[in-house]
N, C-alpha and C positions, 0 to 999 in steps of 0.2 A: 542503315549504321545508326541514327539516332535513336531509333527504337531500341537499338539493342544495349546502348550505350544507358540509356535511362532504365532498362530493365535492370541492368547489372547494377547500378547505384539504388534501385527501390528496392530489389530482390530481398526474402528474409535473409537473417546471418544468424544460425544457431550458433552453439559453441562446438568445435570438433569434439567430437566422441570422445578423445582421451581427456577432456577438461571433467567429464564426470566419473572418471575408472579409478579405481585401487584409493575409494575415500574409507572403507574400512566398515565397521558396523554403526550405525546410529548410534548418538547420545540421545536417546528418548526425552530423558528429563531437559536438555538442552534445548530441544526440538518442540517440547511443549513450552518453554518460554519464548521461543520465536514465534510460536502459534498464538501466543497471547499478545505478544506486540506488535504482530502484523495484522491483529483485528481481523482473524480469518472468519470467524463465529460471527461476527457484526452483519456481514454481508450474505456470507451462505448459507447460515443459520437459518430455518422458518423464522418471518418474523415474530417477535414477542415471546422467541423461546427464551425458558430459565432454565437452571439447572444441567443436567445433564442432556436434555434436550438441544443445548446449543452445540453439543461435540456430534450433533447427525447435520453434516453439511450438504443438507437438500437441495439448495439454492432455489432459485424463481422469484427474488426479491427483483422487483423493476427499478431500474434508476432513470430517471427521466433527466436529459440534458437537452441543450440547444440543438442536439446532431440527431435526436430522436430517443428512442427509449431503449436502454439494454437491460437484457434480462438475466439475473445473476447466473452462473450455470451451476449444478451438483459437481462439488467435488468429492464427494464422500466416495470410498474404496470400491463402490460397487460396479463390477466389471461392466458392466452394461450403461448405467443412467450415470454413471461419475466417472473417476478415473483410476479406477482400479486396477486396468489391463496397462494402464502407462507404466514406464519406465523412470528411473531415476534422469536419464537424461530428458525424456519427454517434458517432466515435470522442471527440472531444472531450468531448459531453454524458453520455457514458457514463462516462468518468473522472473529470470533476467535479462532473455535477449525480447521479449514479448513475441516470440514465435510459436504456433500452436502443433500438436502432434503431428499433424499432416503438412507441414512446413508452411502454414499459413501465418501471415500477420494477425496479431490478435488486437483486438481496440485496446487504445489507453485508458477505457473507463475499469479495464485490469491495471493498477497500479505498477507495473512493470518498470515504469521509468526510475520508481524508487526503491522496488526489491532488488533493482539492478545493482544495488549497491552488497547485497549479500555474499558473502563468500562462500564456496563450495560446501566447506563443514555446516555451515547452517541452515543451506538448502538440502544434505545429506540427511541431517539431524529431523529438520521439518519434515522432510518426506517419510522418514521411518515413523515419525510419532504419527502421521495423519494415517498410515496404515493401519494403525490401530483403532480407529475412532469406526462406529457404527456405520452400516452402510444403509444406503438411502434409494430406491428404485424409482424415485422421484423423476420424472422427463421435464427439464425447463424447456419454455418456449423458445424459439430463435429473437435474436434481437428487432425490433422495429425502424428500421432506418431508411430514411428518403434518400433519392440518388442526388448526389453522388456518393452520401456516405456509407452505401452497403457496398461498393467497389472496393474489397480490401488490399488492393494494389496500391492505392493512394496514399496506403499508411505508411508504406515506405519512404514515400516527400515528407511525412509527418515526421519520422524517426529522424532522417536526414537533418531535417531542421530542429528537433527539439529533445530527441532522447540522448540521453547522456549519464555516465554514473558519477562524473567529477562532481567535489563538493557544492553543496550550494549555496554556503557560507564561509568565510574565512573565521576560522577561530582556532585557538593554540591546541593544536594535535600533539604539542609534547606533554601535554597534562594530560593523562590517561581518564579522568573523569570528562573532560571536554571531549574527549576524542570518542568516549563510549556514547555522551549524549549527541553528538554528531551523528553516529552510525544510527542510532535508534530514532532519531528524530526524522532524518534524512531518507532511512532505509525501511526497515522494517516498520516503523509507525506512519509512515508516508504522510505526515503532518501537513508539507505543504500541498498537497493533493487537495485540499479543502482551505489551507487558510492564504493559499496564494493567489492572487487574480490572474487572469489568463486573457491572451488575446482572441482574437476572432478566430484563428484556427485550433483551438484550444491548446495551445503552449503556455507555460509560465510567463510571466513578466520578471524575468530574473532579478532587476532590480528592487522589487517590489517582495522579495522572500519573506513568507508568511506575514504581510502587512494585514490582512485579511480581504476577504471577496465576496461577490454575490453569491447566493447560497444556488448550485447549479439546479436544485428543483424548483428553484423561483420564488421560495418564499424566506424574506430576511435577509441578512448576511452573515456571515463566518467570520468570527470578530478576528481584528488584529490581534496577535501573540507576541510582538517583539517589545522590547523595552520600551518603544515610543507610543505604545498604546493608552489611549486616553481611557480603557478599561482597565486592563492589567498590567499596564506597564509599571505603575507602582508597586506591585506585589514582589514580594522578596522571594530569593529562590527558595526558602523554607515554604512560602505560602503557596508554590506552586506545588511543591512536592507536597503537602498535604492534601489539597484539592486533586490532585490526580490519586492518592490513597483514600479518601474519605468523600470525595465529591462536593465537601464545602467549602465555599470562597471564604477569604478573610471577613468579609462582613456577613458571613454566617447564611449566606444566600446558599442553594443548591445547583448541580449540573444541571442543564436541561437539553432537549432537543436531542439532535443526535449525538453528542458528546456524552451524556448520558451512557451508550454501551462501551464508547472509547474509555470512557471511566473507569469501567468495569474490568475492561481488559489490564489496563496500567495498574489497578490494585492488586493484578495477580502477580506483578513483576517483584523482583526482587527490591527491598529500599533503595539498594545501591543504584539500581535502574532509575528508578524515579527521582533520584538526586542527581544523575548524569544528566536527564534531560530536564531538570529544572535550571542546572548550570549552564548548559547550553542555551537555553532561552533566553537568560541572561546575558548572555556573552554574544548574541546576533545583533546585528546593525540595527538602531531603533527606526523604525518609520512611523511616520506619521499618516 
């Protein structure tokens, strides 16, 4: 009996089929904006890709972590090596529920804990756009994870503890600009995945939202981006907006590290989206 209850609590929970029905033709222009906001190319394109090569989502990038090495999959429209044979429901459940095509739990190295905030329309539009991208036949290697992290069923327990689509911070969502900024930062932008510290089980320390964290790959530290930050806390909203557009800080230093790719993605968004992100980052609680 106990085993049955445990399985029931920890089993994968995709959306019912009706959740992904009757969404109509995708808006490809919006899908492209979601694509850049979500940073899809930053992880799934081949390392050091430039120009149109960034749209070939060949996978293969190794992501080192305290739990082992995750290998980013091919998510191009290739029917064999990529996800070209998937349905909208397959894609949507992976993005927002962390459930794979075969009903398995996905590892949260894929930031579905953030993407869970995407509405059906944005998922439908993104899926439509991704199907227009080039195919890649690259076969990516499996994850390299030691026991017990290689047992996917335990991810059900992780989800019970940490998986949520609730807001990460309290801001005035009656303000459309702040509401949009919250959606972009907490949702597709998945900023907290790097900028928020985690506990020993890999869950966010929720009272330290965006307060900075050790680099998961072991070198340096991901900065605090709240108003309490010693490095960017004094930046104005317009300073943040300019940084996201140009890559230059108020002191005319330039963006570096993994933030280079993020900034390039942000520069492709409408100016209003960068302004919304700046407004949100100035509105969240300051953490030292």
